[in-house]
N, C-alpha and C positions, 0 to 999 in steps of 0.2 A: 634191253628193249622191253617195252610193256604194251599191253592192250587192256581195255576194260570192257565190261559188260554191264548192262543196266540191271538193276535189281530193285524190288520194292523196298521202301524205307523200313517197314517193319521187319523184313527179312534181314536187311543189312544191320539193324540194331541187334536182333536176336543172335545172329552169327558173328557179330563184332567185326564186320567187314571193313577194310580200309579203303576209303574212296581214292580213286586214282589221282584226283587232284591234290590229295594230301600226301601222296607217296614220295614226292620230290624232296630230297634232302634226308629222307629216312635211311636207316641202315638195317639190313637183315640181321637178325639174331642168329639164324642158322640157314643152311642151304635149304631151298625149297624145290620141289619137283616142277618141271615144266607144266604149265597150264593149271597150277595150284592157285586157288584164290588166296589173297593175302588178307590177314586179319591184323588188328592192332597188336595182337600177341606175337606176331611174327617180326615186328620191327621195333627199332629204337627210334623214337621221335625226338628231333632236336627240341631243346627247351625254348620257351618264350616266343613261339611263332604266332603271329596274328591270325593266320588261317585256322589254327587249332582253337583259338579263343572264339572265333566266329562260329566254327563248327559246333563247339560245345553250347554256345548260346542258341544256335539253330535247333539242336537236339532238344534243349530245354523248352523252346517255344512250341515245337511240334508235340512234345509230350503233354503240354498243357492243353493243346487243341484237340487231342485224341481222348481225353478223359470223359 
């Protein structure tokens, strides 16, 4: 079971946080404590998912607009 919290975009990038919408299909690399936030470093992401390509493009667009 999972739950999510809202976080500012800049914080999520800085802390490498895994969006809850991208967690489905991922596998944990190690056990994590209850209520521990998940980062991209905590999971193995399946290859060639469209949602990850869209997320990468979104990150690129936001980074251009914040310069």
